C-alpha positions, -999 to +999 in steps of 0.1 A: -748+414-815-779+394-818-789+368-792-773+338-817-741+360-815-737+369-847-729+408-849-756+432-867-749+457-889-740+496-880-739+481-844-705+492-832-714+529-840-744+528-819-725+515-791-702+546-788-729+569-791-747+547-763-716+549-741-708+587-744-744+591-735-748+565-708-713+577-691-708+615-707-727+632-678-704+618-648-674+619-671-683+656-672-692+662-635-651+646-630-637+667-654-650+699-640-639+690-608-605+680-614-602+715-638-618+730-606-588+718-583-563+728-613-574+759-616-580+768-577-546+752-573-526+774-597-551+808-589-550+808-551-587+822-553-620+801-545-644+801-576-679+801-558-695+806-589-676+776-608-685+752-578-717+767-578-724+754-612-709+724-606-735+714-579-760+727-604-748+701-629-743+674-602-782+678-597-791+679-636-767+645-635-787+631-603-819+638-619-806+619-653-794+590-630-829+583-614-848+593-646-850+555-658-859+539-623-888+564-617-913+553-641-945+568-625-952+600-628-953+605-594-917+590-588-900+613-615-916+644-595-900+631-562-867+622-579-870+663-590-880+678-557-854+656-538-827+661-562-830+698-561-835+697-521-805+676-520-781+700-540-797+736-521-788+721-490-752+715-503-752+753-522-766+766-490-737+748-472-712+760-492-724+800-495-718+791-460-679+784-462-681+815-489-692+839-458-670+866-450-667+857-416-657+821-425-631+835-450-612+856-421-599+820-409-595+801-437-573+805-463-580+794-504-565+765-497-584+747-469-615+764-482-613+750-517-604+713-497-637+719-475-656+729-510-646+698-525-657+678-497-689+688-494-691+683-531-683+647-524-705+643-498-728+655-514-724+635-549-722+605-530-752+609-510-769+617-545-754+589-554-771+564-528-806+583-534-810+576-573-793+544-569-766+552-593-736+531-589-718+554-611-727+589-594-717+572-559-686+564-575-675+600-587-682+614-551-656+587-538-633+598-567-638+633-552-634+625-515-602+611-526-589+640-541-589+662-505-558+642-491-545+638-525-552+678-534-538+682-493-506+661-505-500+675-536-499+710-520-478+702-494-450+684-519-451+705-548-415+704-544-412+665-548-437+662-571-422+684-594-385+672-590-403+634-597-418+647-627-382+663-641-367+627-632-396+610-653-392+635-682-352+631-686-358+592-683-387+593-707-362+616-731-332+594-722-352+566-734-365+580-767-330+591-776-312+557-771-340+546-792-340+567-820-300+565-816-303+526-827 
């Protein structure tokens, strides 16, 4: 729309593309996180390389998030260096969790929760540094996934029962509507 409130021709197509350019990187990080959580929950194996990739992708998104605010060359260099150091520290902490001596006392479930918590903290702090509420919100979402995953792990039978009841009810409602 222009200032007079009239719709510009072709504005709808650009808005959709702009949305994906603006929100896509954050949604990709969320999708990677949820996918990693689901995979670890199914396989019960820690995914070192996958979480390293998520950290590197988060570093790239952090740089993307702060790039527009960093107008000067010095600000952009500082942004890149800060994000590289930030995520480098995260990768170092994460790899400490995967050391054999730590793995001797931690199972795959607890290791995954620790890595997810580290990733959540790293993402939230990256959002603070880049002044990106979307990045910070990703970190909060990841942090909320930690107790949710722990609860789901402990309540798998209950969740399966609720899911079965929900599917049965949906099937009954659909059957009743088709019958009418």
